[in-house]
N, C-alpha and C positions, 0 to 999 in steps of 0.2 A: 503493499500499500504505500502511495505517494505521501510525503510529508505535506503539511498544510501550513502555510504562512499568512498571518493576518496583517492587514494594512488599513490605513485611512484611505489612501489613493493608490490605484494602480495605473501606471503610465505605460501604455502600449506604443514602443518606439522611442529609440533614444537618439533622434536627431536634434537640431538646434530647438525646436518647438517643445519637443518633450523634456529635453534637459532645462530650458528655461522655466517650464512648468514646475519641475522639480525643485528648482532653486527657490521659487516663491512658496511652494508648498511646505518646503523644509523650514523655511524661515518663519511659517505660520504654525510650527510645532505639529505638523501633521506627518504621521508615519507614512512614508512614500516609498514606493519600488518603481524602478523602471525595468520593463522587460523588453530586449532588444534582440531580434532574431539573428542579427549579424553582430557588427561593432558599432558602438555609439559614435555619432557624427553624421550619419546619413549620407546624402549626396554632396555635402560640403567636402566630405573627405577626399572625394575625387577632383575637387577643384584646386588647381595648381596655384593661383595667385587670387586672394580676395582683395579688391581694392575699395569696395563701398561699404565696409564696415567701420562705424564710427570708432575712432581711437587707434586704429591701425591704417597707416598710409598703404601698406601692402603686407599680407601675410599668407603663408601657405594655408589651404583649407584645413588640412589634417591637423597642422599645429594649433590653429585656432580652436578647433574641436576638442583637441587634447586638455587646452588651457580649461575651456568650460567644463569638460568632465571632471578635470582636478577639483573645481570649485564645487560641483555637484556632490563627489564623493566626500570632500571636506564638511560638508554640511550634514553628513551622515545618512544621505540617501542609499537605499539598497539599489545595486545595480546588477541586473543579470543579463550578461552579453552571450550571444550566440545561444539564444534559448528560444527554440522554435515554439510557436503556439499549436497547441493540439486541439483544444477545444476552448469554449467560453460562454458564460451565461451572463447576460447583460441586464436581464429583467429582474424585477423585484428589489427589495430594499438591499440585499447582499449580493453582490456581484462576485463572478469568480472567473480566472483564467487558469488554465491548465498547460502546463509545458511538459517535457519529457522528463523533467526532474522534480516537479512538484506543482502544488495546487496553491494559488494565490487568490485571497479574498479581501475584498474592501467594499466600502460604502458608495464610492466614486471611482469611475475609470475615465480617463481621459486617452482618447484616440489620436496617436500622432504617428501613425505607421509611414507616412512621407510618400514618396514616388518611386518608381523605376523606369529605366530607359525603355523606350519603345523599341523592340527588336525590328531588324532588317525584315522587310516584307518577303524577301526571297529566300526559301527554305535551302539550307546547305549543311552538310555535315563537317565542313571544313572548319578548323579550329582558329584560324586567323581573321576571325570577326571579333572586334572588341568594342567595348563601351566605355572604357577608362583608360584615358592615356597615361594617367600618373601610375595606375596598376600594370599596364602592359607595353607601354611605349618603349622602355629602354631596350628591349629585343630587337627594335627595328632601327638601330643605328647604322647608317651606311646603306639603308635599304629604301624601297620605294613603297610610299603609302598613300591611300586614297581616303580622305575624309568627307563623310556624307552629313550633309546639314550646314546651311548658311546662315544660322542665327548665332547669337553670342557664344554660345557653348562650342558650335563648330570651329568659329574662329580663334577663339581663346585656346582651345586645346590643340588646333594646327600650329599656333605660335610656341606652345609647349613642346609638340613634338619636334618642331625645328630646332629647339634649344637642345634636344637630344643629339642631334647630329643625323637627322634623316636626310636621306640623299637627295630624294625627289618627292615632293608633296602636291597631290592634286586635291582640291576641294570642289565638290559639286553640290549645287542646290536645285531641286525640281522646279521652285518657282522661277519666275523671270525676274527676279531681284533677290538680293541678300537681306536678310533682316538684322544682322549684327549692327553694333554701333558705328558710326563713321570712323572713329578713331581706330577701332579694331580692324575694319576693313582696309583702311589705308596703312596700317602697320603690316598687315599680312601681305598686302600688294606689293609693298616696298622690298619684299624679301627675294632673294635669289632661290632659284630651285622650286619656285612656287607656280602652280597654274590653277586659275580660277574659273569654273564653269557654271553659268546658270542654266536654267531650263533643261537641266540634264538629270537623268536616271540611270540606276544600273539595271541593265536588261537581262544579263546573264553572269553568272559567276563560274569560273572556269578553273579546273585543277584536279589532279588525280593524287588524292592524299594530302595534298598541301596546295593551298592557293597560289595561282600562277598568273591569271590575268581577269579582267572583266570586260564585257561589252557595254559601252555607254552609249546612251540613246538621247538625242536631242528631242525633247517632246513636242518642240514647235515645229521642227522640220523633218523628224523621223529619221534622220542621218545617224548612222552608229559608227563607232570607233573602238577599236581594241586598244586597252591599256594594260601593260603589264605592271602587277604589283604584287608586293609581298604581304601586305596586311591592309586590312579595312578598319577604320575607326568610324562608328556610328554616333551622331549626336542629333537625333531628329525629334527630340522631346521626351517627356515622361509621361508615365500613367500612374494613377493613384493606387497604392499597395492596399486595396479594399476587398479583395476577394474572399478573404476570411470572413468578411463582415456581411455577405449577400445573404439576404433572408432574415438577418439579425437586426439590422438599423436601416433607416431609410437612406437609400443613396440616389442620386440623379442619373441620367441616362449615360453619363461618361463614368460613372463610379466614384463620383465626389461625394462628400458629406454636406448637405445643404443646411448648415448650422446657422442658428440665429445670432443676432449682436452679441449676446454674452456667451456664444459658443456652445450653448446647449444643442442636443440633437434630439431625435424622436423619441429617446428613451430618458426618463427622469434619472438624473444622477450620472449621466453619460455626456462628456463633453468632447469636444474635437479641437485640434490645433494643428496648423502648419499646413503643408501642401495637400493633405487630404481633403481640406476644406474648399469648397467653391467659392473663389473671390478673383478679383481682378488681377492682382499682382502677386506673384509667387517669388518672394525674395527672402533672404536670410533674416533682414530685419522685420518683415511682415510676420515671418514664422515666430520670431521671438515675441512679438506683439500678441500673436495667437496664445502663445505659451503663457505669458503673463495673464491674460484675460481669464483663459480657461482655468488657471489655478485659482485666481481670485474668485472666480465663480463657483468652483468647486468648494473652496473655504466657506463662502456665503451659504451653500447648499447644506454643507455639513454642520454649520453653527445654528440652523434654524432648530 
């Protein structure tokens, strides 16, 4: 029989929203646990440089998250990392979340499970398809890389890959324009060994056991071109990690949680924070705001 652990607040997800909520909950003397299926930090861990976080002109994303986690643990919050959710019960006065190692109960749950990269649409068994340049980029020094995605992530990660010594880099965007900031576009365009292509998609991926080339198609003209590449890095957006919540809590058509201004959800005592919430802007600072509001709302709920 699994051991049972009792808390005031259970936070599912240890990204910046979840950790911010934990800081506020701990300072309110609420016994709090973070349950994270991977490692704390979320998508920020895979960001090479964070330059829009107040107090830091520029800081590596993983380093920033390590500093936040240090503060969380200093406040006495229990942190369970690499803890996969098995099942949960969010209805009723007492909520429960079960992992492979134990059962956690609490009167409040904050859902901050974040988002994950949208996978490449083309099915392939080849291993040279990546979604994190910090995680996998070092293996491609002096090699040829294709970056998919013309938003800020695509351009920023392309610049990071170049800093690792990539020999040739091609970036493609299926739309007829790029969506990254003008500064990022200018910086990448000024680099040697870089090719930028709009209105372009991958039509086929080729290789026997290992990636060898792709066939690129111009979606406006239908023209195709073969490109030899050693690796593909995909940055075409993210989707919310809410599959486990299907049928348990109200979700919108895209899988996001339609929370109220105080970040309560369709279930009493259940709040949401961060990238799982339907909102206009998904940034580190907006996730921190969500974590703050969710924790303060949770405290108010518990003090009634």
